[in-house]
VMD Tcl script that draws the C-alpha trace (Angstrom):
set ca {
  {-188.62 91.28 -52.02}
  {-189.46 92.12 -55.63}
  {-188.21 90.08 -58.59}
  {-185.58 92.63 -59.64}
  {-183.93 92.67 -56.24}
  {-184.04 88.89 -56.05}
  {-182.19 88.62 -59.38}
  {-179.59 91.16 -58.27}
  {-179.03 89.27 -55.02}
  {-178.61 85.93 -56.83}
  {-176.14 87.50 -59.30}
  {-174.09 88.88 -56.40}
  {-174.02 85.51 -54.64}
  {-173.00 83.66 -57.82}
  {-170.30 86.23 -58.55}
  {-169.03 85.90 -54.98}
  {-168.86 82.12 -55.35}
  {-166.81 82.52 -58.54}
  {-164.43 84.90 -56.78}
  {-163.88 82.46 -53.91}
  {-163.40 79.58 -56.35}
  {-160.87 81.48 -58.45}
  {-159.00 82.55 -55.30}
  {-158.70 78.88 -54.37}
  {-157.58 77.88 -57.88}
  {-154.79 80.48 -57.99}
  {-153.70 79.51 -54.48}
  {-153.53 75.82 -55.41}
  {-151.53 76.50 -58.59}
  {-149.15 78.79 -56.69}
  {-148.99 82.24 -58.25}
  {-145.82 83.40 -56.48}
  {-147.54 86.26 -54.65}
  {-150.46 86.83 -52.31}
  {-152.37 89.10 -54.67}
  {-154.90 86.30 -55.25}
  {-156.39 87.23 -51.88}
  {-158.03 90.20 -53.60}
  {-160.49 87.70 -55.10}
  {-161.50 86.57 -51.61}
  {-161.90 90.23 -50.62}
  {-164.06 90.77 -53.70}
  {-166.17 87.75 -52.76}
  {-166.83 89.12 -49.29}
  {-167.74 92.52 -50.77}
  {-170.25 90.84 -53.08}
  {-171.75 88.92 -50.15}
  {-172.08 92.22 -48.32}
  {-173.78 93.75 -51.35}
  {-176.21 90.82 -51.49}
  {-177.09 91.40 -47.82}
  {-177.60 95.11 -48.47}
  {-180.03 94.24 -51.25}
  {-181.85 91.63 -49.17}
  {-182.35 93.89 -46.14}
  {-182.65 97.13 -48.14}
  {-179.77 98.77 -46.27}
  {-178.70 100.82 -49.31}
  {-181.85 102.94 -49.30}
  {-181.17 103.87 -45.68}
  {-177.94 105.68 -46.57}
  {-178.15 109.46 -47.08}
  {-178.75 110.38 -50.72}
  {-175.49 112.35 -51.04}
  {-173.50 109.41 -49.68}
  {-175.17 107.07 -52.16}
  {-174.38 109.42 -55.03}
  {-170.79 109.78 -53.86}
  {-170.26 106.03 -53.63}
  {-171.95 105.50 -56.99}
  {-169.73 108.14 -58.58}
  {-166.58 106.55 -57.19}
  {-167.64 103.13 -58.43}
  {-168.37 104.53 -61.89}
  {-164.98 106.30 -61.97}
  {-163.26 103.07 -60.96}
  {-165.01 101.12 -63.72}
  {-164.06 103.72 -66.36}
  {-160.42 103.76 -65.21}
  {-160.29 99.97 -65.24}
  {-161.69 99.76 -68.78}
  {-159.28 102.42 -70.08}
  {-156.21 100.84 -68.45}
  {-157.12 97.33 -69.58}
  {-157.63 98.69 -73.10}
  {-154.08 100.08 -73.05}
  {-152.78 96.73 -71.77}
  {-154.55 94.74 -74.50}
  {-153.33 97.16 -77.17}
  {-149.76 95.93 -76.52}
  {-150.62 92.27 -75.98}
  {-149.03 91.10 -79.22}
  {-146.06 93.48 -79.48}
  {-143.10 91.75 -81.15}
  {-140.59 94.60 -81.27}
  {-138.53 94.95 -84.41}
  {-135.31 93.53 -85.78}
  {-131.75 94.45 -84.79}
  {-132.38 96.43 -81.63}
  {-129.26 97.55 -79.77}
  {-130.47 96.01 -76.50}
  {-133.30 94.02 -75.04}
  {-134.12 94.24 -71.34}
  {-135.68 91.15 -69.78}
  {-137.73 92.21 -66.76}
  {-137.31 90.02 -63.69}
  {-139.81 87.73 -62.02}
  {-139.63 85.06 -59.33}
  {-136.74 82.60 -59.26}
  {-137.48 79.29 -57.58}
  {-134.99 76.71 -56.24}
  {-135.66 74.57 -59.32}
  {-135.15 77.49 -61.72}
  {-137.19 80.31 -63.25}
  {-140.89 80.47 -62.41}
  {-143.30 79.85 -65.27}
  {-143.81 83.61 -65.74}
  {-140.06 84.23 -65.95}
  {-139.45 81.24 -68.20}
  {-141.94 82.64 -70.72}
  {-139.97 85.90 -70.76}
  {-136.64 84.14 -71.13}
  {-137.88 81.96 -73.96}
  {-139.08 85.07 -75.82}
  {-135.69 86.70 -75.20}
  {-133.89 83.59 -76.44}
  {-135.91 83.56 -79.65}
  {-135.17 87.23 -80.26}
  {-131.44 86.93 -79.49}
  {-131.13 83.90 -81.76}
  {-132.75 85.78 -84.63}
  {-130.83 89.04 -84.00}
  {-127.20 88.18 -83.30}
  {-126.04 91.78 -82.91}
  {-128.41 92.56 -80.04}
  {-127.16 92.63 -76.45}
  {-129.33 91.52 -73.52}
  {-129.80 92.99 -70.05}
  {-131.28 90.59 -67.50}
  {-132.75 92.64 -64.68}
  {-133.82 91.65 -61.19}
  {-132.50 91.47 -57.63}
  {-133.01 88.79 -55.00}
  {-136.19 88.53 -52.97}
  {-136.44 86.95 -49.54}
  {-137.95 83.79 -51.03}
  {-135.47 83.42 -53.90}
  {-132.30 81.27 -53.94}
  {-130.32 83.77 -56.04}
  {-130.78 87.07 -57.81}
  {-133.24 86.96 -60.67}
  {-130.53 88.34 -62.96}
  {-128.17 85.47 -62.09}
  {-130.87 82.86 -62.65}
  {-131.83 84.43 -65.99}
  {-128.19 84.58 -67.06}
  {-127.68 80.88 -66.31}
  {-130.87 79.94 -68.19}
  {-129.91 81.83 -71.34}
  {-126.30 80.63 -71.31}
  {-127.44 77.01 -70.92}
  {-129.68 77.48 -73.97}
  {-126.69 78.65 -76.00}
  {-126.60 82.45 -75.75}
  {-123.02 83.73 -75.47}
  {-122.18 85.16 -72.01}
  {-120.56 88.12 -73.78}
  {-124.00 89.24 -74.96}
  {-125.59 89.29 -71.49}
  {-125.35 92.09 -68.91}
  {-126.55 91.46 -65.34}
  {-128.53 94.08 -63.41}
  {-128.99 92.44 -60.00}
  {-130.14 95.22 -57.66}
  {-133.68 96.15 -58.72}
  {-136.79 95.21 -56.74}
  {-139.62 96.31 -59.05}
  {-140.33 97.17 -62.67}
  {-139.43 100.86 -62.45}
  {-136.07 99.93 -60.89}
  {-135.56 97.24 -63.56}
  {-135.63 100.01 -66.14}
  {-133.78 102.70 -64.17}
  {-130.89 100.45 -63.15}
  {-130.65 99.01 -66.64}
  {-130.11 102.54 -67.96}
  {-127.03 102.84 -65.73}
  {-125.71 99.49 -66.92}
  {-126.22 100.33 -70.59}
  {-124.65 103.74 -70.06}
  {-127.41 105.92 -71.43}
  {-130.69 106.02 -73.27}
  {-129.51 106.94 -76.76}
  {-130.01 103.36 -77.99}
  {-132.85 101.26 -79.33}
  {-134.27 98.89 -76.74}
  {-136.91 96.18 -76.51}
  {-138.67 95.45 -73.23}
  {-139.21 91.70 -72.88}
  {-142.02 90.75 -70.54}
  {-145.33 88.90 -70.44}
  {-148.17 90.16 -72.63}
  {-150.16 91.71 -69.77}
  {-147.06 93.63 -68.61}
  {-145.77 95.06 -71.91}
  {-147.71 98.34 -71.82}
  {-146.34 99.35 -68.42}
  {-142.83 98.15 -69.21}
  {-142.62 100.23 -72.40}
  {-144.14 103.30 -70.77}
  {-141.62 103.07 -67.92}
  {-138.80 102.76 -70.46}
  {-139.96 105.87 -72.31}
  {-140.29 107.73 -69.01}
  {-136.71 106.74 -68.17}
  {-135.52 108.38 -71.41}
  {-135.53 105.59 -73.99}
  {-137.16 107.37 -76.91}
  {-136.61 104.35 -79.15}
  {-138.30 101.71 -76.99}
  {-140.68 98.94 -78.00}
  {-142.26 95.88 -76.44}
  {-141.47 92.22 -77.00}
  {-144.39 90.20 -75.72}
  {-144.02 86.80 -74.08}
  {-146.99 84.57 -73.41}
  {-148.44 83.94 -69.96}
  {-150.34 81.25 -68.09}
  {-154.04 81.43 -68.99}
  {-155.08 80.27 -65.50}
  {-153.45 83.31 -63.94}
  {-154.58 85.80 -66.56}
  {-157.57 87.31 -64.69}
  {-155.35 87.69 -61.63}
  {-152.54 89.16 -63.74}
  {-154.80 91.68 -65.46}
  {-156.32 92.95 -62.22}
  {-152.92 93.11 -60.55}
  {-151.48 94.97 -63.53}
  {-154.27 97.54 -63.30}
  {-153.14 98.41 -59.79}
  {-149.51 98.43 -60.95}
  {-150.33 100.93 -63.69}
  {-152.29 103.13 -61.29}
  {-149.44 103.06 -58.75}
  {-146.87 104.13 -61.36}
  {-149.27 106.75 -62.71}
  {-149.73 108.27 -59.26}
  {-145.96 108.16 -58.67}
  {-145.40 109.98 -61.97}
  {-143.50 107.10 -63.57}
  {-145.67 106.81 -66.69}
  {-145.93 110.44 -67.78}
}
mol new
graphics top color blue
foreach p $ca { graphics top sphere $p radius 0.5 }
foreach p [lrange $ca 0 end-1] q [lrange $ca 1 end] { graphics top cylinder $p $q radius 0.2 }
display resetview
């Protein structure tokens, strides 16, 4: 094996080890979903690539197949870079003052209260509502099989306990994903001819705002909440697939 192939094989093995390690870290911290398994899948793919390099299996594939696979990989990389660029462009969105409504997108409720991801969103909503007393708040999210109550109910209780008046909070408790968060909130608000801020974690703002605009909110902006740095690689990869899913379904255009 020549030196170039040896270096490529070592890089693949090291990258695979990092994928397996990160998968374990996210599992141990408890991310609230099983998406972390994609890192294990990526690790196995990298091990497979290392074996292909070691035994020179790649050169045995037909040339057209190799070009096709290479083209698909290149397309995937370009799409990933473009989507992540859009996500990072909205990372620090802070909305603007005196919006008519803010919509807090749901996330996992645990028996002890909001998950860390949801708490970040609620704290950002609390700060905005405290600074803008004329703004109403929609808390949006149904109940999953592993949740003790609807996400909307848990969010309502959290904000009320922090001092937000119940009269300022509307509960949307039927939605199961981000597109439904927005669509069902439209029904609760009674239309889209209002200004609205989408409150969610930094990695999720781009998609949330695009979904709001698709739903008819012409005057929509993002209000970014922070997120756990340990989960950020997992969040960014997961969000890429979320954006692609909504793009294919026509929810972002």
